[in-house]
C-alpha positions as CSV (number, residue, x, y, z in Angstrom):
1,M,0.0,0.0,0.0
2,K,2.8,2.4,0.9
3,L,4.6,1.6,-2.4
4,F,1.4,2.6,-4.2
5,K,1.3,5.8,-2.2
6,L,4.8,6.8,-3.3
7,L,4.2,5.9,-6.9
8,F,1.1,8.1,-6.8
9,L,3.0,11.0,-5.3
10,I,5.8,10.7,-7.8
11,L,3.4,10.9,-10.6
12,I,1.9,14.0,-9.2
13,A,5.2,15.6,-8.5
14,A,6.6,14.8,-11.9
15,S,9.2,13.5,-10.9
16,V,19.5,9.1,13.2
17,L,22.6,9.8,13.0
18,A,25.7,7.5,12.5
19,G,25.6,6.9,16.2
20,C,23.0,7.9,18.8
21,S,23.6,10.6,21.4
22,K,24.1,9.2,24.9
23,D,23.2,12.4,26.6
24,D,19.6,12.4,27.8
25,E,18.9,16.1,28.6
26,L,16.3,17.0,31.0
27,L,13.0,18.3,29.6
28,D,11.6,21.7,30.6
29,Q,9.5,21.9,33.7
30,N,6.1,21.7,32.0
31,N,7.1,18.5,30.2
32,D,8.5,17.0,33.4
33,L,5.1,17.2,35.0
34,M,3.5,15.1,32.2
35,L,6.4,12.7,31.5
36,K,6.9,11.8,35.2
37,K,3.3,10.9,35.8
38,A,3.8,7.2,35.2
39,T,6.9,6.8,37.5
40,M,5.1,6.7,40.8
41,G,4.0,3.0,40.8
42,Q,5.5,-0.4,41.3
43,V,8.8,-1.1,39.4
44,F,9.4,-4.3,37.5
45,K,13.1,-4.7,36.6
46,V,14.3,-6.8,33.7
47,M,18.0,-7.7,33.3
48,P,19.5,-8.6,30.0
49,S,20.1,-12.4,29.7
50,G,22.5,-12.5,26.8
51,G,19.9,-14.5,24.9
52,D,16.2,-14.1,24.0
53,D,14.7,-11.6,26.4
54,T,11.2,-11.6,24.8
55,Q,9.4,-13.7,27.4
56,A,11.1,-12.0,30.3
57,L,9.9,-8.6,29.0
58,Q,6.4,-9.9,28.3
59,D,6.2,-11.2,31.8
60,A,7.2,-7.9,33.2
61,F,4.6,-6.1,31.2
62,D,1.9,-8.5,32.3
63,D,2.9,-8.0,35.9
64,A,2.9,-4.2,35.4
65,V,-0.5,-4.2,33.9
66,A,-1.8,-6.3,36.8
67,A,-0.3,-3.8,39.2
68,G,-2.2,-1.0,37.8
69,H,-1.6,2.6,36.6
70,G,1.8,4.1,37.0
71,S,3.8,0.9,36.9
72,V,7.4,1.0,35.5
73,V,9.1,-1.7,33.5
74,Q,12.7,-0.9,34.1
75,L,15.4,-2.0,31.7
76,C,19.0,-2.0,33.0
77,E,22.1,-1.1,31.2
78,G,23.0,-3.6,28.5
79,E,21.7,-5.3,25.4
80,Y,18.3,-7.0,25.1
81,H,17.3,-9.3,22.3
82,L,13.7,-9.1,21.4
83,G,11.2,-10.9,19.2
84,F,7.6,-9.9,18.5
85,I,5.8,-8.7,21.6
86,E,2.3,-7.4,22.1
87,I,1.2,-5.5,25.2
88,H,-2.5,-4.8,26.0
89,D,-3.7,-1.8,28.1
90,F,-0.4,-1.0,29.7
91,C,-0.7,2.3,31.7
92,G,2.8,3.0,32.8
93,T,6.4,3.5,31.6
94,L,9.0,1.4,29.8
95,K,12.3,3.0,30.8
96,G,15.9,2.3,30.1
97,A,19.2,3.5,31.5
98,G,19.7,6.0,28.6
99,K,20.2,6.0,24.9
100,G,23.2,4.0,23.9
101,K,23.2,2.4,27.4
102,T,20.1,0.3,27.2
103,I,19.9,-1.3,23.8
104,I,17.0,-3.3,22.4
105,T,18.1,-5.3,19.4
106,I,15.6,-7.1,17.2
107,M,16.3,-10.8,16.7
108,N,16.9,-12.5,13.4
109,N,14.6,-14.9,11.5
110,L,11.4,-13.6,12.9
111,D,8.4,-15.4,11.4
112,L,6.2,-12.9,9.6
113,D,3.6,-15.4,8.5
114,T,2.6,-16.2,12.1
115,K,1.7,-12.5,12.8
116,I,0.1,-11.9,9.4
117,S,-2.1,-15.0,9.8
118,T,-3.7,-13.3,12.8
119,G,-4.7,-10.2,10.8
120,V,-2.1,-7.8,12.2
121,F,1.0,-6.1,10.9
122,P,4.3,-7.6,12.0
123,A,5.6,-4.8,14.2
124,L,8.2,-5.7,16.8
125,M,6.9,-4.0,19.9
126,K,3.1,-3.4,19.7
127,F,1.2,-1.5,22.4
128,V,-2.6,-2.0,22.1
129,G,-4.5,0.6,24.2
130,G,-3.3,2.1,27.4
131,D,-1.4,5.2,28.6
132,V,2.1,4.5,27.6
133,T,5.5,6.2,28.1
134,I,8.6,4.8,26.6
135,C,11.9,6.5,27.2
136,H,15.7,6.4,27.6
137,F,16.8,3.6,25.4
138,T,18.0,2.6,21.9
139,I,16.0,0.2,19.8
140,R,17.7,-1.1,16.7
141,T,17.9,-3.7,14.0
142,P,21.1,-5.8,13.4
143,P,22.6,-5.8,9.9
144,G,20.9,-7.9,7.2
145,R,17.6,-9.6,7.0
146,V,15.6,-10.0,10.2
147,S,12.6,-12.0,9.1
148,V,11.4,-14.9,7.1
149,G,8.0,-15.4,5.4
150,G,5.6,-12.6,4.4
151,P,6.5,-10.8,1.2
152,G,10.1,-12.0,1.5
153,Y,11.9,-8.7,2.0
154,G,13.5,-9.7,5.2
155,H,12.0,-6.7,7.1
156,V,9.6,-6.0,9.9
157,T,6.9,-3.4,9.4
158,A,7.9,-1.2,12.4
159,L,10.0,-1.2,15.6
160,V,7.3,0.3,17.8
161,N,3.6,0.4,17.1
162,F,0.7,2.1,18.9
163,T,-2.9,1.2,18.2
164,A,-6.2,1.5,20.1
165,S,-7.4,-1.9,19.0
166,N,-6.5,-4.6,16.5
167,S,-7.7,-7.8,14.9
168,N,-6.7,-9.8,18.0
169,Y,-7.8,-7.5,20.8
170,E,-11.0,-5.4,21.2
171,P,-11.5,-5.5,17.4
172,L,-13.3,-2.5,15.9
173,N,-14.1,-1.0,19.3
174,E,-14.5,2.7,18.6
175,N,-14.6,3.6,22.3
176,R,-10.9,2.8,22.9
177,S,-8.0,5.2,22.8
178,V,-4.3,5.5,23.5
179,N,-2.1,8.1,25.1
180,A,1.5,7.6,24.1
181,V,4.6,9.6,25.0
182,V,8.0,8.8,23.4
183,H,11.0,10.7,24.6
184,H,14.8,10.2,24.6
185,V,14.6,7.1,22.4
186,C,17.0,6.3,19.5
187,F,15.5,4.4,16.6
188,K,18.2,2.9,14.4
189,G,17.6,0.7,11.3
190,Q,19.8,-0.9,8.7
191,K,19.9,-0.9,4.9
192,L,19.6,-4.2,3.1
193,D,22.5,-4.7,0.7
194,E,20.4,-6.7,-1.7
195,G,17.6,-4.0,-1.7
196,G,14.0,-4.7,-0.9
197,I,11.3,-2.6,0.6
198,G,11.9,1.2,0.5
199,Y,11.8,3.9,-2.1
200,V,15.5,4.8,-2.3
201,Y,17.1,1.9,-0.6
202,G,15.9,-1.3,1.1
203,Y,15.6,-1.4,4.9
204,N,15.1,-4.2,7.4
205,A,12.6,-2.1,9.3
206,Y,10.0,-0.2,7.2
207,F,8.9,2.3,9.8
208,A,10.6,3.3,13.1
209,L,7.4,4.4,14.9
210,W,4.0,3.6,13.6
211,V,0.6,4.8,14.8
212,C,-2.3,3.2,13.0
213,A,-5.3,1.0,12.7
214,D,-3.8,-2.5,13.0
215,Y,-6.0,-4.6,10.7
216,L,-5.1,-6.7,7.7
217,G,-7.5,-8.1,5.1
218,M,-10.6,-6.3,6.3
219,P,-13.6,-5.6,4.0
220,D,-14.0,-2.1,2.6
221,N,-15.5,0.6,4.8
222,T,-15.4,-1.4,8.1
223,V,-12.5,-0.1,10.2
224,P,-13.0,3.1,12.3
225,R,-10.3,5.7,12.7
226,Q,-8.8,5.7,16.2
227,K,-8.2,8.3,18.9
228,I,-4.5,8.2,19.7
229,D,-2.7,11.1,21.3
230,L,1.0,11.0,20.7
231,M,4.0,13.1,21.8
232,V,7.5,12.4,20.5
233,L,10.4,14.5,22.0
234,N,14.2,14.4,22.0
235,S,14.4,11.2,19.9
236,E,16.5,10.2,17.0
237,F,15.5,8.3,13.8
238,D,18.2,6.9,11.5
239,N,18.0,4.5,8.5
240,F,14.4,3.8,7.8
241,C,12.0,4.0,4.9
242,Y,9.8,6.1,7.2
243,G,10.6,7.6,10.6
244,I,7.2,8.4,12.1
245,V,4.1,7.2,10.4
246,I,0.7,8.5,11.7
247,E,-2.3,7.0,10.0
248,D,-6.1,6.6,10.5
249,L,-6.5,8.9,13.5
250,K,-9.6,10.9,14.5
251,N,-10.0,13.6,17.2
252,S,-6.4,13.1,18.2
253,R,-3.5,15.4,19.2
254,V,-0.1,14.7,17.8
255,V,3.0,16.5,18.9
256,I,6.3,15.8,17.0
257,G,8.9,17.8,18.8
258,E,8.7,21.1,20.7
259,K,10.9,24.2,20.5
260,N,14.1,23.1,22.3
261,N,12.8,19.6,22.6
262,G,12.8,18.5,19.0
263,N,13.8,15.2,17.3
264,M,16.5,14.4,14.8
265,F,15.9,12.6,11.5
266,S,18.8,11.4,9.4
267,N,19.1,8.9,6.5
268,V,15.3,8.4,6.3
269,D,13.6,8.3,2.9
270,R,10.4,9.9,4.4
271,A,11.0,11.4,7.8
272,G,7.3,11.4,8.8
273,G,3.8,12.3,8.0
274,I,0.1,12.0,8.8
275,W,-2.3,10.3,6.4
276,E,-6.1,9.6,6.3
277,G,-6.9,11.5,9.4
278,R,-10.0,13.4,10.6
279,D,-10.5,16.2,13.1
280,N,-6.9,16.2,14.5
281,E,-4.4,18.7,15.8
282,V,-0.8,18.2,14.7
283,I,2.2,20.1,15.8
284,V,5.6,19.6,14.3
285,A,8.2,21.8,16.0
286,G,11.8,22.2,16.9
287,N,13.0,19.2,14.8
288,T,16.0,18.8,12.5
289,F,15.3,17.0,9.3
290,N,18.4,15.9,7.4
291,I,16.7,14.9,4.1
292,P,18.7,12.6,1.7
293,A,18.5,12.5,-2.0
294,Y,15.1,12.1,-3.7
295,S,13.3,12.2,-0.3
296,W,11.1,14.5,1.7
297,A,10.7,15.5,5.4
298,F,7.1,15.6,6.4
299,A,3.8,15.2,4.6
300,A,0.1,15.8,5.5
301,D,-2.1,13.9,3.0
302,D,-5.8,13.0,3.1
303,Y,-5.9,10.9,-0.1
304,P,-8.1,7.8,0.6
305,Y,-5.4,5.2,0.2
306,Y,-7.0,2.6,2.4
307,P,-10.5,1.3,1.3
308,F,-10.9,-0.7,4.5
309,L,-11.4,2.5,6.6
310,K,-14.9,3.8,7.2
311,D,-16.0,6.6,5.0
312,E,-16.0,9.4,7.6
313,A,-16.2,13.0,6.8
314,P,-14.5,15.6,9.1
315,T,-16.6,17.6,11.5
316,K,-14.1,20.3,12.0
317,K,-10.8,21.5,10.6
318,T,-7.7,19.4,11.2
319,L,-5.1,21.9,12.5
320,I,-1.5,21.4,11.4
321,N,1.2,23.7,12.6
322,V,4.8,23.3,11.4
323,H,7.1,25.7,13.1
324,D,10.7,26.3,14.3
325,N,12.2,23.3,12.4
326,V,15.4,23.1,10.4
327,F,15.2,21.3,7.0
328,N,18.5,20.4,5.5
329,L,17.9,19.3,2.0
330,D,20.6,17.2,0.2
331,H,19.4,16.8,-3.4
332,A,16.0,16.0,-1.9
333,D,12.7,16.2,-3.6
334,V,10.8,18.5,-1.3
335,G,10.9,19.5,2.4
336,L,7.2,19.7,3.2
337,Y,4.4,18.2,1.2
338,F,0.7,18.9,1.7
339,Q,-2.3,17.4,-0.1
340,N,-5.9,18.1,0.8
341,I,-7.6,16.3,-2.1
342,L,-10.8,15.4,-0.2
343,N,-11.6,19.1,0.2
344,Y,-11.4,19.8,-3.5
345,Y,-13.1,16.7,-4.9
346,W,-15.4,15.7,-2.0
347,G,-16.2,19.0,-0.4
348,H,-14.7,18.1,3.0
349,I,-13.8,20.7,5.5
350,P,-10.3,21.8,4.5
351,M,-7.3,21.3,6.7
352,A,-5.9,24.5,8.4
353,I,-2.1,24.4,7.8
354,Q,0.5,26.9,9.0
355,V,4.2,26.8,8.2
356,K,6.0,29.3,10.3
357,N,9.5,30.3,11.5
358,N,11.3,27.3,9.8
359,Q,14.7,27.3,8.2
360,F,15.1,25.6,4.8
361,N,18.7,25.0,3.7
362,M,19.0,23.9,0.1
363,T,22.0,22.5,-1.6
364,D,21.5,22.4,-5.4
365,G,19.2,23.4,-8.2
366,Y,16.9,20.3,-7.8
367,E,15.0,20.9,-4.6
368,W,11.6,22.4,-3.7
369,A,11.1,23.5,-0.1
370,I,7.3,23.3,0.2
371,G,4.8,21.6,-2.1
372,S,1.0,22.2,-2.0
373,L,-1.7,20.3,-3.8
374,Y,-5.4,21.0,-3.4
375,T,-4.9,23.0,-0.2
376,D,-7.3,25.7,0.8
377,G,-5.9,28.5,3.0
378,L,-2.3,27.3,3.5
379,V,-0.4,29.9,5.5
380,I,3.4,30.2,4.9
381,R,4.9,32.9,7.1
382,N,8.2,34.1,8.5
383,N,10.3,31.3,7.1
384,K,13.9,31.6,6.0
385,F,15.3,30.0,2.8
386,G,19.0,29.6,2.2
387,G,21.4,27.9,-0.2
388,H,20.7,26.9,-3.8
389,G,17.5,25.3,-4.8
390,D,15.0,25.1,-7.6
391,L,11.8,26.5,-6.0
392,A,10.8,27.7,-2.5
393,L,7.1,27.1,-3.2
394,W,5.5,24.7,-5.6
395,L,1.7,25.6,-5.6
396,V,-0.2,23.3,-8.0
397,N,-3.3,21.2,-8.4
398,F,-6.0,23.7,-7.4
399,S,-4.2,25.0,-4.3
400,R,-6.1,28.2,-3.4
401,N,-6.7,31.0,-0.9
402,G,-3.2,30.7,0.5
403,L,-1.1,33.4,2.3
404,V,2.7,33.9,1.9
405,L,3.6,36.5,4.5
406,G,7.0,37.9,5.7
407,N,9.3,35.2,4.5
408,N,13.0,35.7,3.8
409,F,13.9,34.4,0.3
410,S,16.9,36.7,-0.1
411,T,19.6,34.4,1.2
412,A,18.8,31.6,-1.3
413,N,19.4,31.3,-5.0
414,F,16.7,29.6,-7.0
415,E,17.0,28.0,-10.4
416,T,13.4,28.5,-11.4
417,G,12.2,31.1,-8.9
418,V,10.7,31.8,-5.5
419,A,7.4,30.2,-6.4
420,Y,5.6,28.4,-9.2
421,L,1.8,28.8,-9.3
422,A,0.1,26.4,-11.7
423,P,-2.8,27.5,-13.9
424,S,-5.2,26.0,-11.4
425,A,-3.7,27.9,-8.4
426,Q,-5.9,30.8,-7.5
427,D,-6.5,33.6,-4.9
428,W,-3.1,33.5,-3.3
429,S,-1.7,36.6,-1.5
430,F,2.0,37.1,-1.4
431,V,3.1,39.8,1.1
432,G,6.4,41.1,2.4
433,S,9.1,40.5,-0.3
434,D,10.1,41.8,-3.7
435,F,8.6,39.2,-6.0
436,S,9.3,40.8,-9.3
437,D,10.8,38.4,-11.8
438,K,11.0,35.7,-9.1
439,V,7.5,34.2,-9.4
440,I,6.0,32.2,-12.2
441,D,2.3,32.9,-11.9
442,L,0.2,31.0,-14.3
443,G,-2.8,31.0,-12.0
444,E,-5.8,33.3,-11.4
445,N,-6.5,36.2,-9.0
446,N,-3.1,35.9,-7.2
447,V,-1.9,39.1,-5.5
448,F,1.7,40.2,-4.9
449,T,2.6,43.2,-2.7
450,G,5.4,44.6,-0.6
451,M,5.8,44.9,3.1
452,N,3.2,47.7,3.8
453,V,-0.3,46.4,3.4
454,S,-2.0,49.0,5.6
455,T,-2.9,51.0,2.5
456,A,-3.5,48.0,0.2
457,D,-6.7,48.1,-1.9
458,E,-9.4,45.7,-0.8
459,P,-9.8,42.8,-0.8
460,L,-6.2,42.2,0.2
461,G,-6.5,43.4,3.8
462,R,-9.7,41.5,4.4
463,S,-8.2,38.5,2.6
464,I,-5.1,38.3,4.9
465,S,-7.3,38.6,8.0
466,A,-9.6,35.9,6.8
467,K,-6.8,33.5,5.9
468,L,-5.2,33.9,9.3
469,A,-8.4,33.4,11.3
470,P,-8.5,29.6,11.1
471,M,-4.9,29.5,12.5
472,N,-5.6,31.6,15.6
473,H,-5.9,28.5,17.8
474,L,-2.5,27.3,16.6
475,M,-0.8,30.7,17.0
476,N,-1.7,31.1,20.6
């Protein structure tokens, strides 16, 4: 399904680190209050055995669940070897001794067919339901193929998976939810020399962190979207096809990084994204995205890729705020990618998207910083663009009513220009830069002006105010 997704995006577009940090910095005071909530209960310690630690860890989780809220499964310093594990309704913390000190290594020759036959995806560590914090450890794959069976790629779907229910536990129960916090975790995968799954290279773990509806082989229009609140801070993602994959959520809050508490993405084909969601709030902040060749950093996309999901229309705007990140593009395709196709073709409530105070560093004449397809009201403000790229903004496929305000394009050189507006792009307002000879505008009713808009003829003033209004909640 993911391969189909990328092929689709390529057709439209026409076209963590070598070692993990061992310094676990303290979070700010506000985060401490939340992240420490699950450390007050009974502690269940697991020592590394030197062999297969799967059953010992499963037993510790079972004991922690029985002990109730706030229990801690404590991993000591050393290396643990883990096979498939599934934890139900755990309300507590899985805690190691620190990144690079506690190391969970996936075992080889895991049997995918056994997992797939039960109707779930073969993710290594699967949390179903609960209020879960995982922190202060490294989880990694060894070199080479780690599985047998399945499609034969030698991979696992994900290292860590959160889902409210799945085919084996509370199936299709729409009343369940998950609260998940991930902080100070290093996710580290490996490339497969012989290739395999993945868009640029093959990897032995498809995703690092996956939040999704965990159902295989379901009939169309049967699986409900899930409420899963997720926070990911101070973590590292290195060598995966996807870093963080967030799918099939409804009425959820997702935080990927905060200013001064961001995450690091390196050597990842697709650092992260949110797909097929409804009525969510998503914040992506304070992260560093090192984007390799022919790849992108983050996507928000509502294209209906999965027919098994229920046909649910949004009841309110999904809010997406991308701010204070650094995007280092190295011959990459695009930094940010937004597609709101259900708004244009199905009349769904549009997503409210703001891209603010980010730094885009470009390296050659190939890259686009931000791509927009079918968006309505996209706000791009106060970002900085540097280096040498092709385009800062690629606005195509009926993108409309957007606002480009107060950005700094002056420190970048662009092969094509600051922005390309396709013939279908309409009613965009560009404010705060000298756009002469820097924009290819093939669209309709697009307005370009300098810094002073106080005397601008209507409807520009009203247009800017109207475009900012949906983002007020995010900007507070």
